[in-house]
Biotite code that builds the C-alpha atoms (Angstrom):
import biotite.structure as struc

atoms = struc.array([
    struc.Atom([110.019, 50.110, 84.943], chain_id="A", res_id=1, res_name="MET", atom_name="CA", element="C"),
    struc.Atom([111.164, 50.174, 88.543], chain_id="A", res_id=2, res_name="GLU", atom_name="CA", element="C"),
    struc.Atom([108.711, 49.178, 91.238], chain_id="A", res_id=3, res_name="THR", atom_name="CA", element="C"),
    struc.Atom([107.316, 52.018, 93.340], chain_id="A", res_id=4, res_name="VAL", atom_name="CA", element="C"),
    struc.Atom([105.646, 51.516, 96.707], chain_id="A", res_id=5, res_name="LYS", atom_name="CA", element="C"),
    struc.Atom([102.002, 52.499, 96.608], chain_id="A", res_id=6, res_name="ILE", atom_name="CA", element="C"),
    struc.Atom([99.164, 52.721, 99.122], chain_id="A", res_id=7, res_name="SER", atom_name="CA", element="C"),
    struc.Atom([96.493, 50.068, 99.603], chain_id="A", res_id=8, res_name="LYS", atom_name="CA", element="C"),
    struc.Atom([93.892, 52.550, 98.388], chain_id="A", res_id=9, res_name="LYS", atom_name="CA", element="C"),
    struc.Atom([95.729, 52.985, 95.100], chain_id="A", res_id=10, res_name="LEU", atom_name="CA", element="C"),
    struc.Atom([96.105, 49.224, 94.812], chain_id="A", res_id=11, res_name="LEU", atom_name="CA", element="C"),
    struc.Atom([92.319, 48.966, 95.063], chain_id="A", res_id=12, res_name="LYS", atom_name="CA", element="C"),
    struc.Atom([91.806, 51.677, 92.418], chain_id="A", res_id=13, res_name="ARG", atom_name="CA", element="C"),
    struc.Atom([94.146, 50.178, 89.808], chain_id="A", res_id=14, res_name="LEU", atom_name="CA", element="C"),
    struc.Atom([91.756, 47.358, 88.772], chain_id="A", res_id=15, res_name="PRO", atom_name="CA", element="C"),
    struc.Atom([88.989, 49.969, 88.429], chain_id="A", res_id=16, res_name="VAL", atom_name="CA", element="C"),
    struc.Atom([91.208, 52.018, 86.123], chain_id="A", res_id=17, res_name="TYR", atom_name="CA", element="C"),
    struc.Atom([92.100, 48.886, 84.182], chain_id="A", res_id=18, res_name="LEU", atom_name="CA", element="C"),
    struc.Atom([88.464, 47.876, 83.673], chain_id="A", res_id=19, res_name="ALA", atom_name="CA", element="C"),
    struc.Atom([87.597, 51.389, 82.500], chain_id="A", res_id=20, res_name="HIS", atom_name="CA", element="C"),
    struc.Atom([90.528, 51.476, 80.075], chain_id="A", res_id=21, res_name="LEU", atom_name="CA", element="C"),
    struc.Atom([89.545, 48.115, 78.596], chain_id="A", res_id=22, res_name="LYS", atom_name="CA", element="C"),
    struc.Atom([86.021, 49.428, 77.974], chain_id="A", res_id=23, res_name="SER", atom_name="CA", element="C"),
    struc.Atom([87.351, 52.268, 75.800], chain_id="A", res_id=24, res_name="LEU", atom_name="CA", element="C"),
    struc.Atom([87.924, 51.970, 72.030], chain_id="A", res_id=25, res_name="PRO", atom_name="CA", element="C"),
    struc.Atom([91.275, 50.536, 70.926], chain_id="A", res_id=26, res_name="ALA", atom_name="CA", element="C"),
    struc.Atom([94.037, 52.823, 69.641], chain_id="A", res_id=27, res_name="ASN", atom_name="CA", element="C"),
    struc.Atom([92.816, 55.840, 71.564], chain_id="A", res_id=28, res_name="SER", atom_name="CA", element="C"),
    struc.Atom([94.293, 58.309, 73.996], chain_id="A", res_id=29, res_name="ASN", atom_name="CA", element="C"),
    struc.Atom([92.747, 58.895, 77.379], chain_id="A", res_id=30, res_name="VAL", atom_name="CA", element="C"),
    struc.Atom([93.199, 61.805, 79.744], chain_id="A", res_id=31, res_name="SER", atom_name="CA", element="C"),
    struc.Atom([93.220, 61.641, 83.519], chain_id="A", res_id=32, res_name="ALA", atom_name="CA", element="C"),
    struc.Atom([90.426, 64.210, 83.525], chain_id="A", res_id=33, res_name="THR", atom_name="CA", element="C"),
    struc.Atom([88.139, 62.074, 81.351], chain_id="A", res_id=34, res_name="SER", atom_name="CA", element="C"),
    struc.Atom([88.899, 58.963, 83.423], chain_id="A", res_id=35, res_name="MET", atom_name="CA", element="C"),
    struc.Atom([88.204, 60.836, 86.651], chain_id="A", res_id=36, res_name="ALA", atom_name="CA", element="C"),
    struc.Atom([84.913, 62.147, 85.321], chain_id="A", res_id=37, res_name="LYS", atom_name="CA", element="C"),
    struc.Atom([83.818, 58.691, 84.135], chain_id="A", res_id=38, res_name="ALA", atom_name="CA", element="C"),
    struc.Atom([84.771, 57.048, 87.433], chain_id="A", res_id=39, res_name="LEU", atom_name="CA", element="C"),
    struc.Atom([83.568, 59.800, 89.764], chain_id="A", res_id=40, res_name="GLY", atom_name="CA", element="C"),
    struc.Atom([87.037, 60.529, 91.151], chain_id="A", res_id=41, res_name="LEU", atom_name="CA", element="C"),
    struc.Atom([89.198, 63.640, 91.379], chain_id="A", res_id=42, res_name="GLY", atom_name="CA", element="C"),
    struc.Atom([91.307, 64.316, 88.302], chain_id="A", res_id=43, res_name="ASP", atom_name="CA", element="C"),
    struc.Atom([94.382, 65.214, 90.383], chain_id="A", res_id=44, res_name="VAL", atom_name="CA", element="C"),
    struc.Atom([94.117, 61.881, 92.205], chain_id="A", res_id=45, res_name="GLN", atom_name="CA", element="C"),
    struc.Atom([93.840, 59.919, 88.952], chain_id="A", res_id=46, res_name="VAL", atom_name="CA", element="C"),
    struc.Atom([96.764, 61.833, 87.455], chain_id="A", res_id=47, res_name="ARG", atom_name="CA", element="C"),
    struc.Atom([98.962, 61.092, 90.485], chain_id="A", res_id=48, res_name="LYS", atom_name="CA", element="C"),
    struc.Atom([97.904, 57.442, 90.545], chain_id="A", res_id=49, res_name="ASP", atom_name="CA", element="C"),
    struc.Atom([98.719, 56.911, 86.888], chain_id="A", res_id=50, res_name="LEU", atom_name="CA", element="C"),
    struc.Atom([102.059, 58.695, 87.239], chain_id="A", res_id=51, res_name="ALA", atom_name="CA", element="C"),
    struc.Atom([103.092, 56.188, 89.918], chain_id="A", res_id=52, res_name="LYS", atom_name="CA", element="C"),
    struc.Atom([102.595, 53.147, 87.686], chain_id="A", res_id=53, res_name="VAL", atom_name="CA", element="C"),
    struc.Atom([103.156, 54.471, 84.168], chain_id="A", res_id=54, res_name="SER", atom_name="CA", element="C"),
    struc.Atom([105.561, 56.871, 82.504], chain_id="A", res_id=55, res_name="ALA", atom_name="CA", element="C"),
    struc.Atom([103.412, 57.032, 79.370], chain_id="A", res_id=56, res_name="ALA", atom_name="CA", element="C"),
    struc.Atom([101.518, 60.216, 78.634], chain_id="A", res_id=57, res_name="GLY", atom_name="CA", element="C"),
    struc.Atom([101.930, 63.812, 77.596], chain_id="A", res_id=58, res_name="ARG", atom_name="CA", element="C"),
    struc.Atom([100.144, 67.027, 78.418], chain_id="A", res_id=59, res_name="ARG", atom_name="CA", element="C"),
    struc.Atom([97.210, 67.934, 76.225], chain_id="A", res_id=60, res_name="ARG", atom_name="CA", element="C"),
    struc.Atom([97.338, 64.633, 74.284], chain_id="A", res_id=61, res_name="THR", atom_name="CA", element="C"),
    struc.Atom([96.632, 62.212, 77.117], chain_id="A", res_id=62, res_name="GLY", atom_name="CA", element="C"),
    struc.Atom([97.968, 58.726, 77.560], chain_id="A", res_id=63, res_name="ARG", atom_name="CA", element="C"),
    struc.Atom([98.029, 55.892, 75.074], chain_id="A", res_id=64, res_name="ASP", atom_name="CA", element="C"),
    struc.Atom([95.320, 53.433, 76.148], chain_id="A", res_id=65, res_name="ARG", atom_name="CA", element="C"),
    struc.Atom([97.213, 50.265, 75.185], chain_id="A", res_id=66, res_name="GLU", atom_name="CA", element="C"),
    struc.Atom([100.456, 51.366, 76.869], chain_id="A", res_id=67, res_name="ARG", atom_name="CA", element="C"),
    struc.Atom([98.584, 52.338, 80.018], chain_id="A", res_id=68, res_name="LEU", atom_name="CA", element="C"),
    struc.Atom([96.805, 48.972, 80.139], chain_id="A", res_id=69, res_name="ILE", atom_name="CA", element="C"),
    struc.Atom([100.144, 47.214, 79.674], chain_id="A", res_id=70, res_name="GLN", atom_name="CA", element="C"),
    struc.Atom([101.819, 49.265, 82.421], chain_id="A", res_id=71, res_name="ASP", atom_name="CA", element="C"),
    struc.Atom([99.011, 48.660, 84.940], chain_id="A", res_id=72, res_name="ILE", atom_name="CA", element="C"),
    struc.Atom([98.903, 44.922, 84.179], chain_id="A", res_id=73, res_name="GLU", atom_name="CA", element="C"),
    struc.Atom([102.680, 44.748, 84.500], chain_id="A", res_id=74, res_name="GLU", atom_name="CA", element="C"),
    struc.Atom([102.582, 46.593, 87.822], chain_id="A", res_id=75, res_name="TYR", atom_name="CA", element="C"),
    struc.Atom([99.845, 44.290, 89.124], chain_id="A", res_id=76, res_name="LEU", atom_name="CA", element="C"),
    struc.Atom([101.869, 41.320, 87.814], chain_id="A", res_id=77, res_name="ASP", atom_name="CA", element="C"),
    struc.Atom([98.952, 39.887, 85.842], chain_id="A", res_id=78, res_name="PHE", atom_name="CA", element="C"),
    struc.Atom([101.324, 37.979, 83.552], chain_id="A", res_id=79, res_name="ALA", atom_name="CA", element="C"),
    struc.Atom([102.777, 35.918, 86.391], chain_id="A", res_id=80, res_name="ALA", atom_name="CA", element="C"),
    struc.Atom([101.719, 32.314, 86.501], chain_id="A", res_id=81, res_name="GLU", atom_name="CA", element="C"),
    struc.Atom([101.337, 30.702, 89.862], chain_id="A", res_id=82, res_name="THR", atom_name="CA", element="C"),
    struc.Atom([100.264, 27.208, 90.729], chain_id="A", res_id=83, res_name="GLY", atom_name="CA", element="C"),
    struc.Atom([97.228, 26.672, 92.897], chain_id="A", res_id=84, res_name="THR", atom_name="CA", element="C"),
    struc.Atom([96.440, 23.851, 95.278], chain_id="A", res_id=85, res_name="ILE", atom_name="CA", element="C"),
    struc.Atom([93.070, 23.413, 96.957], chain_id="A", res_id=86, res_name="ILE", atom_name="CA", element="C"),
    struc.Atom([93.323, 21.714, 100.339], chain_id="A", res_id=87, res_name="VAL", atom_name="CA", element="C"),
    struc.Atom([90.351, 20.663, 102.384], chain_id="A", res_id=88, res_name="GLY", atom_name="CA", element="C"),
    struc.Atom([87.782, 21.698, 99.805], chain_id="A", res_id=89, res_name="ALA", atom_name="CA", element="C"),
    struc.Atom([85.180, 19.307, 101.198], chain_id="A", res_id=90, res_name="GLY", atom_name="CA", element="C"),
    struc.Atom([82.232, 18.637, 98.910], chain_id="A", res_id=91, res_name="LYS", atom_name="CA", element="C"),
    struc.Atom([82.680, 20.579, 95.724], chain_id="A", res_id=92, res_name="LEU", atom_name="CA", element="C"),
])
């Protein structure tokens, strides 16, 4: 999937969507309307947000939970491994 520029606000909402999706039962479909209701957001906003990071989903049937989780994690680059160095940590 090609990378699309998104706003900082959307970048802050994506982990919220991801946490909600992971709390749902496996092998299920989820609609933007149900996500919006559960998270207290507007359904149009959720629909637009999800469309920017995932092509999965159809009208009236919703989006596949697993595919949506995969697409959000891929967009957020959760699979990337980066090394970490702690400098000047003092007394741990």
